[in-house]
C-alpha positions as CSV (number, residue, x, y, z in Angstrom):
1,M,123.0,67.2,62.1
2,F,120.2,69.3,61.2
3,P,120.0,71.8,57.9
4,R,121.6,75.5,58.1
5,V,117.7,76.1,57.4
6,W,116.5,74.7,60.4
7,L,118.7,76.0,62.4
8,V,117.7,79.4,61.8
9,W,114.0,78.6,62.3
10,I,114.9,77.3,65.7
11,I,116.7,80.0,66.7
12,A,113.7,82.7,65.3
13,A,111.2,80.5,67.6
14,F,113.2,80.7,70.5
15,A,114.1,84.5,69.9
16,V,110.0,85.3,69.4
17,G,109.2,82.9,72.3
18,V,111.9,85.0,74.5
19,L,110.5,88.5,73.3
20,A,106.7,87.3,74.0
21,A,107.7,85.9,77.7
22,V,109.3,89.7,78.4
23,A,106.5,91.3,77.1
24,V,104.1,89.6,79.2
25,D,106.1,89.6,82.2
26,R,106.7,93.3,81.9
27,R,102.7,93.9,81.3
28,A,101.7,91.8,84.3
29,E,104.6,93.5,86.4
30,R,102.7,97.0,85.2
31,V,99.3,95.4,86.1
32,R,100.6,94.3,89.4
33,A,102.0,97.5,90.2
34,S,99.2,99.7,89.5
35,T,96.0,97.5,90.7
36,D,96.6,98.3,94.5
37,M,99.0,100.5,96.1
38,S,98.0,99.7,99.3
39,C,100.3,98.1,102.3
40,H,98.4,94.9,101.4
41,N,100.7,94.9,98.4
42,P,104.3,94.0,98.5
43,F,105.2,94.0,95.4
44,R,104.1,98.0,94.6
45,N,106.5,99.9,93.4
46,R,108.6,96.8,93.1
47,R,110.0,97.5,96.5
48,A,110.2,93.9,97.3
49,A,110.3,90.8,94.8
50,V,110.3,88.2,97.5
51,L,110.4,88.9,101.3
52,A,110.7,85.9,103.4
53,P,108.4,85.8,106.5
54,R,110.1,87.1,109.8
55,E,107.8,84.9,112.0
56,D,106.0,81.8,110.8
57,I,103.1,80.8,113.2
58,D,100.8,77.6,113.2
59,L,97.6,78.5,114.8
60,A,95.9,75.6,116.4
61,I,92.5,76.7,115.4
62,E,90.2,74.8,113.3
63,E,88.1,76.7,110.8
64,E,84.7,77.1,112.9
65,E,86.9,79.5,114.9
66,W,88.1,81.6,112.3
67,P,85.6,84.5,112.4
68,E,87.3,84.7,116.2
69,L,90.9,85.1,114.3
70,Q,89.1,87.8,112.0
71,N,87.9,89.7,114.8
72,L,91.2,89.5,116.8
73,L,93.1,90.6,113.7
74,R,90.7,93.4,112.9
75,Q,90.8,94.9,116.8
76,F,94.8,94.7,116.5
77,A,94.7,96.6,113.4
78,K,92.5,99.1,114.7
79,T,94.6,100.0,118.2
80,R,97.6,100.1,116.2
81,E,95.4,102.6,113.1
82,W,96.9,99.7,110.9
83,S,94.6,98.7,107.7
84,F,92.9,95.6,107.8
85,R,91.7,93.6,104.8
86,D,89.3,90.8,104.7
87,S,88.8,88.7,101.6
88,S,87.9,85.9,103.3
89,M,85.3,83.4,101.8
90,V,82.8,80.7,102.5
91,D,80.6,78.7,99.4
92,P,79.0,75.9,101.1
93,G,80.1,72.4,100.1
94,V,82.6,73.8,97.8
95,V,85.1,76.1,99.8
96,N,86.0,77.9,103.3
97,A,88.8,80.6,103.0
98,I,90.0,82.5,105.4
99,A,92.2,85.5,103.6
100,V,93.3,88.4,106.4
101,S,95.9,91.2,106.0
102,V,96.7,93.3,108.6
103,C,99.2,96.3,107.3
104,A,101.3,99.4,108.5
105,E,103.2,101.5,106.1
106,T,106.4,102.8,107.6
107,P,108.1,100.5,108.4
108,W,106.3,97.8,106.2
109,M,105.0,95.2,108.0
110,K,102.2,92.7,107.0
111,I,100.5,89.7,108.8
112,L,98.7,87.5,106.2
113,V,96.7,84.5,107.2
114,S,95.9,82.7,104.0
115,E,94.1,79.3,104.3
116,N,91.7,77.4,101.7
117,H,89.4,74.4,102.7
118,W,88.2,72.6,99.6
119,K,85.1,70.6,100.4
120,T,85.5,68.5,97.3
121,T,89.4,67.4,97.8
122,N,91.1,66.5,100.8
123,A,93.8,69.2,99.3
124,H,93.8,71.1,102.8
125,D,94.6,68.2,104.9
126,H,98.2,69.0,106.3
127,P,98.3,66.7,109.4
128,G,99.8,68.2,112.5
129,R,98.9,71.8,111.2
130,F,96.6,74.5,111.1
131,T,96.1,78.0,110.4
132,P,99.0,80.1,109.3
133,V,99.6,83.4,110.7
134,I,102.8,85.0,109.0
135,L,104.4,88.3,109.5
136,Y,106.7,90.1,107.1
137,S,108.2,93.1,107.2
138,D,111.1,95.3,106.0
139,G,111.4,97.1,109.0
140,S,114.3,96.9,111.6
141,T,114.5,93.3,113.9
142,E,113.7,95.1,116.7
143,Q,110.8,96.9,115.2
144,W,109.0,93.4,113.7
145,Q,109.9,91.5,116.8
146,R,107.8,94.3,119.2
147,V,104.7,93.4,116.5
148,A,105.8,90.1,116.6
149,R,105.7,89.9,120.8
150,E,102.2,91.9,121.0
151,L,100.5,89.2,118.0
152,V,101.8,86.1,119.7
153,M,100.6,87.7,123.8
154,E,97.4,88.3,122.0
155,L,97.0,85.1,120.3
156,D,97.9,83.1,123.3
157,S,95.6,84.9,125.7
158,K,92.9,83.9,123.0
159,W,94.1,80.5,122.6
160,P,96.3,79.3,125.2
161,G,99.1,76.7,124.4
162,R,97.7,76.7,120.9
163,V,100.5,79.1,119.6
164,R,103.1,77.5,117.6
165,F,106.5,78.5,115.4
166,V,107.4,76.8,112.4
167,D,111.0,76.9,111.0
168,A,112.3,77.9,107.3
169,E,111.7,74.1,106.6
170,G,108.2,73.9,107.4
171,N,108.5,72.0,110.4
172,I,106.9,72.9,114.0
173,R,109.9,74.4,116.0
174,M,110.3,74.1,119.8
175,P,110.9,76.1,121.9
176,Q,109.5,79.4,121.1
177,P,111.8,81.4,119.5
178,K,114.3,83.1,122.3
179,Y,113.1,87.2,121.6
180,L,109.8,86.1,122.9
181,D,111.0,85.2,126.4
């Protein structure tokens, strides 16, 4: 057994660690909540801790077509008076990254496209998978499904037959969701 003094030190170290972790977590939460109060941040005002995707689309396009997707989503946002944010970047020989967010405030909905293709590794290789287009929403089923139908219609008109759907386990699912019929 441990001497009683060691036990006291172990308990004290554990308590200090817990207090430090709580302090860091609270500070990170304040920073996160205060830095971006737009609809692009689902964690603002602690409204959503974790929100599962309402629809997860695998768009079968290559990175050379990302500018077309960026333009399509820019127009999608503009016609609906939604907010559009494009943080995509290209660093030749290092990384090509698409990072587009389209969102609305009420009800809160967000379409997110985020994919990094690192050129120095094969970290982006996902055989059979392409560009993720994900819809999040805290709106009603009717509200998010209407937006999803409009989004799928626009994507499919631009890239016929290349809009695929992903299930909760990350597998391509067929056929398309029933609400799209």
